[in-house]
C-alpha positions in Angstrom: 14.0 -64.8 -19.9 15.2 -61.4 -17.5 14.4 -59.4 -20.6 11.2 -61.2 -21.7 10.1 -60.5 -17.8 11.5 -57.0 -18.0 9.4 -56.2 -21.1 6.2 -57.2 -20.0 6.7 -55.8 -16.5 4.5 -52.0 -16.2 6.8 -48.9 -16.2 5.5 -45.0 -16.1 5.7 -44.5 -19.7 3.9 -47.0 -20.3 1.1 -46.5 -18.0 -1.8 -44.8 -19.9 -2.5 -40.9 -19.3 -5.7 -40.9 -17.3 -6.5 -43.2 -14.9 -9.4 -45.5 -15.5 -12.5 -44.8 -13.5 -14.4 -47.9 -14.2 -18.5 -46.7 -14.2 -17.9 -43.3 -12.4 -19.0 -40.1 -14.2 -16.8 -37.8 -16.1 -17.3 -33.7 -16.2 -17.2 -32.3 -19.4 -15.2 -28.8 -19.3 -16.5 -25.9 -20.5 -15.6 -25.2 -23.6 -16.9 -21.5 -24.3 -15.7 -18.1 -23.3 -18.2 -15.8 -21.8 -18.0 -12.1 -21.4 -18.9 -10.9 -18.4 -21.1 -8.2 -18.1 -22.5 -7.4 -14.5 -20.7 -10.5 -12.5 -17.2 -9.4 -11.3 -13.9 -9.2 -12.7 -11.6 -12.4 -11.5 -7.9 -12.6 -12.0 -6.1 -15.9 -11.3 -2.8 -16.2 -9.9 -0.5 -19.8 -10.8 3.4 -19.6 -10.7 4.5 -22.1 -13.1 6.3 -24.6 -10.8 4.8 -23.6 -7.6 3.8 -27.3 -7.2 7.1 -28.6 -7.6 9.3 -28.4 -4.4 8.9 -30.6 -1.8 9.1 -29.6 2.8 10.5 -33.5 2.9 9.3 -36.9 2.8 7.0 -36.5 5.9 6.4 -33.7 6.0 2.7 -32.9 6.2 2.7 -29.9 3.6 2.6 -30.8 0.2 3.1 -28.2 -2.4 2.0 -30.6 -5.4 -1.8 -30.0 -3.8 -1.3 -26.8 -5.9 -0.5 -28.9 -9.1 -4.0 -30.9 -8.6 -5.7 -27.4 -8.0 -4.6 -26.0 -11.1 -5.0 -29.2 -12.8 -9.2 -29.5 -11.8 -9.6 -25.8 -12.2 -8.5 -26.2 -16.5 -10.3 -29.5 -16.3 -13.4 -27.8 -15.6 -12.5 -25.6 -18.2 -13.2 -22.5 -15.2 -9.6 -20.6 -16.9 -12.7 -20.0 -19.9 -14.8 -18.0 -17.1 -11.5 -16.1 -15.7 -10.7 -12.8 -17.4 -7.3 -13.0 -16.2 -5.0 -15.7 -16.0 -1.0 -14.9 -14.4 2.1 -16.5 -14.2 3.1 -13.6 -12.1 6.8 -12.7 -11.9 8.5 -14.0 -8.3 9.0 -10.9 -5.6 12.2 -9.1 -5.1 14.3 -8.9 -1.9 13.4 -5.5 -1.3 9.7 -5.9 -1.9 10.5 -9.1 1.2 11.9 -6.6 3.3 9.2 -4.2 3.2 8.3 -5.9 6.3 10.6 -8.7 7.1 14.1 -7.9 8.6 17.3 -7.8 6.5 19.5 -10.8 7.7 16.2 -12.7 8.1 15.5 -12.9 4.3 19.3 -12.8 3.6 19.8 -16.2 5.8 16.8 -17.3 3.3 18.6 -16.5 0.1 22.1 -18.2 1.4 20.9 -21.1 3.2 20.6 -24.8 0.9 20.7 -28.7 2.2 24.0 -28.5 1.5 25.2 -25.6 3.9 22.6 -25.9 6.2 25.5 -27.4 8.9 27.9 -24.3 8.2 25.0 -21.6 9.3 24.2 -24.4 12.3 23.5 -21.5 14.8 21.5 -19.2 12.0 18.7 -22.1 11.3 18.7 -22.4 15.2 17.9 -17.9 15.7 15.7 -18.2 12.7 13.6 -21.4 13.7 13.8 -22.9 10.8 13.8 -26.3 12.3 11.7 -29.4 12.3 8.4 -27.6 11.3 10.1 -25.5 9.3 12.8 -27.4 7.6 15.4 -26.7 4.9 14.6 -27.9 1.6 16.1 -27.2 -2.5 15.3 -23.8 -3.7 13.3 -22.8 -0.6 14.1 -19.4 -1.0 12.4 -19.5 -4.7 9.3 -21.3 -3.0 8.9 -18.2 -0.9 9.5 -15.7 -3.6 6.9 -17.3 -6.4 3.9 -17.2 -4.0 4.6 -13.9 -2.2 5.0 -12.4 -6.3 1.5 -13.8 -6.6 -0.2 -12.7 -3.6 1.5 -8.6 -4.2 0.2 -9.1 -8.0 -3.3 -9.8 -6.7 -3.1 -6.7 -4.6 -1.8 -4.4 -6.8 -4.2 -5.6 -9.4 -6.8 -4.4 -6.8 -5.3 -1.0 -6.1 -5.7 -0.3 -9.9 -8.6 -1.3 -10.2 -8.5 -3.8 -12.6 -10.1 -6.4 -10.9 -12.6 -7.0 -8.3 -11.7 -10.3 -7.1 -7.5 -11.6 -7.4 -7.4 -15.5 -6.0 -4.0 -17.1 -5.6 -3.9 -20.6 -3.8 -0.2 -20.5 -3.3 -0.2 -17.5 -1.0 -2.0 -17.3 2.1 1.0 -18.6 5.0 0.0 -16.8 7.8 2.3 -18.0 10.8 5.4 -16.5 9.1 6.8 -13.6 11.7 9.2 -10.6 10.7 12.6 -12.1 11.5 11.4 -15.8 12.0 9.6 -18.9 10.6 7.0 -20.4 12.2 4.5 -23.0 11.2 5.2 -24.3 7.9 5.3 -20.5 6.9 9.1 -18.7 5.8 7.5 -15.4 4.4 4.4 -14.0 5.5 3.1 -12.6 2.0 -0.5 -12.1 3.2 1.2 -9.0 5.6 2.9 -7.8 2.9 -0.5 -8.1 0.6 -1.7 -5.8 3.0 0.5 -3.1 3.0 0.3 -3.2 -0.3 -3.5 -2.8 -0.3 -3.1 0.3 2.7 -1.5 2.4 -0.1 -4.6 2.7 -1.9 -7.5 1.3 0.8 -8.2 3.3 4.0 -9.3 -0.2 5.8 -8.7 -3.6 5.3 -10.5 -6.1 6.5 -8.7 -9.5 7.4 -10.6 -12.9 7.7 -8.7 -16.4 8.3 -10.9 -19.3 8.3 -7.8 -21.7 8.6 -8.1 -24.2 11.6 -4.8 -22.5 13.2 -5.0 -19.2 14.6 -3.4 -16.6 12.2 -0.9 -15.2 14.7 1.5 -13.8 12.3 -1.0 -11.2 10.7 -2.4 -10.5 13.9 1.1 -9.7 15.4 1.3 -7.7 12.3 -0.9 -5.1 12.9 -1.7 -5.7 16.5 -1.4 -1.9 17.1 -3.4 -0.7 14.1 -6.7 0.6 13.3 -6.7 0.6 9.6 -6.4 -3.6 9.8 -9.3 -5.0 11.5 -8.0 -9.0 11.7 -10.9 -12.2 12.6 -9.7 -15.4 13.4 -12.0 -18.4 13.4 -9.7 -21.4 14.4 -9.9 -24.0 17.2 -8.3 -23.2 20.4 -7.4 -25.4 23.7 -4.2 -23.5 24.6 -1.5 -26.3 23.8 -3.1 -26.5 20.1 -0.6 -24.8 17.3 0.5 -22.0 18.1 -1.2 -21.8 21.2 -2.6 -17.9 20.8 -6.1 -16.4 19.4 -8.3 -16.7 23.0 -11.4 -14.7 22.9 -9.9 -12.0 25.0 -7.3 -10.5 22.8 -8.6 -7.9 21.8 -5.4 -5.6 20.2 -2.8 -3.5 21.2 -3.2 -0.9 23.9 -3.0 2.5 21.6 -5.5 2.2 18.9 -5.0 -1.3 17.7 -7.2 -2.2 20.8 -10.7 -3.6 19.3 -9.4 -4.1 15.9 -8.4 -7.7 16.6 -11.1 -10.4 16.6 -10.8 -13.9 17.2 -13.4 -16.6 17.4 -12.1 -19.8 19.4 -13.8 -23.3 18.6 -13.8 -26.6 20.1 -13.1 -29.9 17.9 -16.2 -31.1 15.7 -17.9 -27.9 14.9 -20.7 -28.9 12.1 -21.8 -27.0 9.4 -24.6 -25.6 10.7 -22.9 -24.3 13.8 -20.0 -22.9 12.0 -21.7 -21.1 9.1 -23.4 -19.6 11.4 -21.6 -18.0 13.9 -19.1 -17.0 10.9 -22.1 -14.7 9.3 -22.8 -13.9 12.6 -19.7 -12.0 13.2 -18.6 -11.1 9.7 -21.6 -9.2 9.1 -21.5 -7.3 12.0 -17.8 -6.4 11.5 -18.3 -5.3 8.2 -21.3 -3.1 9.2 -18.6 -1.2 11.9 -15.7 -1.6 10.4 -16.8 -1.0 6.8 -13.2 -2.3 4.8 -12.5 -0.5 1.5 -10.9 -4.0 0.7 -10.7 -7.6 2.1 -8.4 -10.3 2.3 -9.7 -13.7 2.7 -7.5 -17.1 4.1 -9.1 -20.3 3.1 -6.9 -22.4 4.7 -8.7 -26.0 3.8 -7.3 -27.6 7.2 -10.8 -26.9 8.8 -12.6 -29.3 6.6 -13.2 -32.6 8.0 -10.9 -35.4 7.5 -8.1 -33.7 7.0 -4.2 -34.5 8.5 -4.1 -31.8 11.1 -7.2 -30.7 11.8 -10.1 -31.6 13.8 -13.2 -30.1 12.1 -16.3 -31.3 10.5 -16.8 -29.0 8.1 -17.7 -29.9 4.4 -16.3 -28.5 0.9 -19.9 -26.8 0.3 -19.7 -25.2 4.2 -16.5 -23.8 3.5 -17.5 -22.5 0.2 -20.2 -20.9 1.6 -18.2 -18.7 3.7 -16.6 -17.5 0.6 -19.4 -16.8 -1.2 -20.7 -14.6 1.6 -17.8 -12.8 2.1 -17.8 -12.1 -2.0 -21.4 -10.6 -2.2 -20.2 -7.3 0.0 -18.9 -6.5 -3.6 -15.8 -5.1 -1.5 -12.1 -5.9 -3.3 -11.4 -9.1 -2.1 -7.8 -10.6 -2.4 -8.1 -14.7 -1.9 -5.1 -16.8 -0.5 -4.5 -20.9 0.1 -3.3 -21.8 3.3 -3.1 -24.7 5.3 -5.1 -28.1 3.9 -2.6 -31.4 4.8 -5.1 -34.1 3.4 -4.2 -32.6 -0.2 -7.1 -34.2 -2.9 -9.5 -32.7 -0.2 -7.8 -29.6 -0.6 -7.9 -29.6 -4.3 -11.6 -30.5 -4.3 -12.7 -27.2 -2.2 -10.2 -24.7 -3.5 -11.9 -26.2 -6.7 -14.9 -25.9 -5.9 -14.4 -22.1 -4.3 -12.7 -21.1 -7.4 -16.4 -21.6 -9.2 -18.0 -19.8 -6.8 -16.0 -16.5 -7.3 -16.2 -16.7 -11.6 -20.3 -17.3 -11.1 -20.1 -21.0 -12.7 -22.2 -24.2 -11.5 -20.3 -27.1 -11.7 -21.1 -30.9 -11.5 -20.2 -33.1 -8.4 -18.2 -35.5 -11.4 -14.4 -34.4 -11.6 -12.9 -34.2 -14.9 -10.3 -36.0 -16.4 -7.2 -35.2 -15.5 -3.2 -36.8 -14.9 -4.0 -36.9 -11.4 -6.8 -38.8 -11.6 -5.7 -41.5 -8.8 -5.7 -39.1 -6.3 -9.5 -38.9 -6.6 -10.1 -42.7 -6.2 -12.6 -44.1 -5.9 -15.2 -42.4 -5.8 -14.1 -39.2 -8.6 -16.4 -36.4 -6.7 -16.1 -33.1 -6.1 -17.8 -33.2 -2.5 -16.7 -36.1 -1.1 -18.1 -37.8 2.3 -15.7 -36.1 4.6 -17.8 -35.0 7.7 -19.1 -36.9 10.7 -15.5 -38.5 11.7 -15.3 -35.9 15.0 -17.6 -35.4 17.9 -19.2 -31.8 18.1 -17.6 -30.7 21.3 -19.3 -26.3 20.6 -22.8 -26.1 22.8 -25.0 -23.9 21.5 -24.2 -21.8 24.8 -20.7 -21.6 24.4 -21.2 -20.0 20.5 -23.9 -17.8 21.9 -21.2 -16.3 24.4 -18.6 -15.8 21.6 -21.3 -14.2 19.1 -22.1 -11.9 22.3 -18.7 -10.6 23.0 -17.9 -10.0 19.7 -20.4 -7.7 19.5 -19.6 -6.0 22.7 -16.0 -5.2 21.2 -17.6 -4.1 18.1 -19.2 -1.4 20.2 -16.2 0.2 21.1 -15.2 1.0 17.6 -17.8 3.9 17.5 -17.8 3.5 14.0 -15.0 3.4 11.0 -12.0 5.0 11.8 -11.3 7.8 9.5 -8.0 8.0 7.4 -5.8 11.0 5.6 -5.0 9.4 2.4 -2.3 10.7 0.2 -0.6 9.1 -3.2 2.5 7.2 -2.1 5.1 5.7 -4.6 5.4 2.2 -5.1 9.0 2.4 -3.3 9.0 5.4 -1.2 11.7 4.6 0.9 14.4 3.5 -2.1 13.2 7.2 -4.0 13.8 8.7 -0.5 17.2 7.1 -0.6 17.9 7.8 -4.3 17.3 11.2 -4.4 20.5 13.2 -3.4 21.7 16.8 -4.0 25.3 17.3 -5.0 27.0 20.0 -2.9 28.7 22.8 -5.6 32.1 24.3 -5.3 30.4 27.0 -4.1 28.5 25.4 -1.0 24.5 26.8 -1.8 23.3 23.3 -2.6 21.4 24.0 -5.9 24.0 22.2 -8.1 21.8 20.9 -11.1 18.7 21.9 -9.1 15.8 24.5 -10.3 13.0 25.0 -8.0 10.5 28.2 -8.1 10.3 30.3 -4.7 7.5 29.7 -3.3 7.6 33.3 -1.1 7.5 35.0 -4.8 4.9 35.8 -6.8 4.4 35.8 -10.4 3.7 39.4 -10.4 7.1 40.7 -8.3 9.6 43.4 -9.6 13.1 43.0 -8.8 16.4 45.1 -9.0 17.0 43.4 -12.1 14.2 43.7 -13.7 14.3 46.5 -17.0 11.8 48.8 -18.4 8.1 50.1 -17.0 5.9 47.0 -16.2 2.7 49.6 -15.6 2.2 53.2 -16.2 3.1 56.0 -18.8 6.0 55.4 -20.6 9.4 57.4 -19.2 11.7 58.8 -22.1 14.4 60.9 -21.0 18.0 61.5 -22.8 20.8 59.3 -21.7 23.1 61.2 -18.9 26.9 61.6 -19.6 27.2 59.5 -15.9 25.5 57.2 -14.3 23.3 57.9 -11.1 24.3 57.8 -7.8 24.5 54.6 -5.5 21.3 55.2 -3.7 22.2 55.5 0.8 21.4 51.9 2.5 18.7 53.5 4.5 16.7 54.0 1.4 17.6 50.6 -0.4 16.5 48.6 3.1 13.3 50.7 2.7 12.5 50.1 -0.4 13.6 46.1 -1.0 10.8 43.7 -0.6 8.1 46.0 -0.7 6.2 44.8 -4.4 2.9 44.5 -4.5 0.3 44.2 -7.2 1.6 45.3 -10.7 -0.2 48.5 -11.7 -2.6 48.6 -14.6 -1.2 50.4 -18.0 -2.0 53.7 -17.8 -3.8 53.9 -14.9 -3.1 55.7 -11.3 -4.6 52.5 -9.1 -1.5 50.1 -9.2 -2.0 50.4 -5.2 1.4 48.4 -4.5 4.5 49.1 -3.6 6.6 47.7 -6.1 10.2 49.2 -7.0 10.3 51.7 -9.8 11.6 51.2 -13.0 15.3 52.7 -12.8 15.7 56.4 -14.0 18.2 57.6 -16.0 18.8 61.1 -14.5 18.9 62.3 -11.1 15.8 63.7 -9.7 17.0 67.2 -8.8 15.7 68.0 -4.9 14.8 70.9 -2.3 17.1 71.6 0.8 14.5 69.3 3.0 15.7 66.4 1.0 19.1 66.6 1.7 18.4 66.8 5.1 16.4 64.1 5.2 18.8 62.1 4.1 21.2 63.1 6.6 19.1 62.6 9.6 18.9 59.0 7.9 22.3 58.4 8.6 23.8 58.5 4.7 27.4 58.2 4.3 27.7 59.9 1.1 28.6 63.5 1.7 26.6 64.7 -1.4 22.5 64.2 -0.9 21.2 61.2 -2.3 18.9 61.8 -4.9 15.2 59.8 -4.4 14.0 58.5 -7.5 10.6 58.1 -8.1 7.3 56.7 -9.7 6.2 57.6 -13.2 2.5 58.1 -13.0 0.6 55.2 -12.4 2.6 53.5 -10.1 1.8 55.3 -6.8 3.3 54.3 -3.6 6.7 54.2 -3.8 8.0 56.9 -2.3 6.9 58.2 1.2 6.5 61.9 -0.3 3.8 63.9 1.0 0.8 66.2 -1.1 3.3 68.8 -2.3 4.3 70.1 -5.9 5.3 67.2 -8.4 8.8 67.7 -10.0 8.6 67.6 -13.7 12.0 66.6 -16.4 12.0 68.0 -20.0 8.6 68.8 -19.0 6.7 65.4 -17.7 5.3 64.8 -14.3 7.1 62.0 -13.2 6.4 61.9 -9.0 5.9 63.8 -5.8 8.8 64.9 -3.4 8.8 64.8 0.1 8.1 67.1 2.5 10.3 68.8 4.5 12.9 66.8 6.9 11.4 65.1 9.5 12.6 65.3 13.1 15.8 63.3 13.8 14.2 61.0 16.7 11.8 59.9 14.3 13.6 59.6 11.2 16.5 57.4 13.8 13.7 55.3 15.0 12.8 54.7 10.7 16.2 54.1 10.0 16.2 51.2 12.6 12.6 49.6 12.1 13.9 49.7 8.2 17.6 48.0 9.1 15.4 45.1 10.9 
């Protein structure tokens, strides 16, 4: 009897794959893959397994909403209209530390439900209590949704996509060194930092019902990121920030932070009107080169933690309005705690971004039971809360926002230069080993920027210009030039003379002469007056014809060797005072 009863009972494996909808209609998926020509290119990021994590039994944040959203997107066949469908790699610890503190990321990588009692003090320090509990594989979850946001930002910087979608991202409350509001790692800040490597100005728009305090705080003193947040503000509603008078930092970031505080029950018409007015004025003044849009769905009506009266259509109209600016766009998720409405909303907005009209009936998915009993995309979710926003209050907010935008005086201009993806790590890895000689150039070859390509040096051989001088090889090497002569000729290289001509014009070092030139007594006096330490007079080496200007000779008769005129001898010796002054100047 017991076995017969067990055989007749229904188990999970014996249930049908699709839920019985009764008389409700079913949407047929798109089957044709159409290449888009005039429409923007869309990239869709869904880390495999990101919807399988669990904050806790009674916790309002349910990552399972991401699985529902992806199932509807695939059920409608929207993947046929998406050019790139990615399963991105998780972010590395080094990438997370581009914004977050090392100690905090190290804590997230170590803590788990098994050892949280041993790390009690650190859990309190990093605010991983109540709203931000410790759950299994929490660090992997953070790396997955952050990696998707970073991949989308890089795709936008590369110019290979126009719109990047990551519904698993958008956790805007996390701070640099602590968790906050169900958020552990602020993927939005990291994605904006990635965009700033290429884009001079980034506009961040937040339509979550909660104020985007984490992103605002990160760029509080920056004029390259404009943050605009539409949220509920009563003073005690989480996170308690985002009043109208908050303008940004006292330095260059002032007036680059805009907040639109709203009251409970705002309806579609009021919300869409103020959204379009504020965003259009902001884009006209700031002129962003990239936009990040956080599409928190807790601003919808009937949300578990929200108190607005927005419909899915109005929420999607805001997304469509931002898309029409034709600026590189990163779309992120965020809040949303009535998961069947969240998945409906983000699926509808995906269809807007890919430019595809979808029917109101939902497609068949393994999760049909979540959408019972209506099985509609646009469920009736409005009219549950009274609208406490008066037209006068909304007009006051609009006027205040426009007044702040006047202080911008045009978009800030930024001197941009190419930055490698990991500049900090490159600088740390770059080290020059000191050789035994201590010259600091072990294994290096670097051209001297102070030397021209046509300079002559002491080790040059042969005549670089002018006439060829052929002489007999002397039996003894020429005497060493005196220190005064060496100092006077060093570093006076000039332009390379034209072959065979007189007009070299420079003071290049002459080619070595294999036989000393016999000079007059005046030359001996000249060398002695310049402080030569040798007993015998130093012969003056002269240039061949066409290398003019290598000596200080006057216009006296030329000196020749073997019948060839090779230069002009100097005049008679100068006065001792003049010679001493020249020697001192050459020594310097």
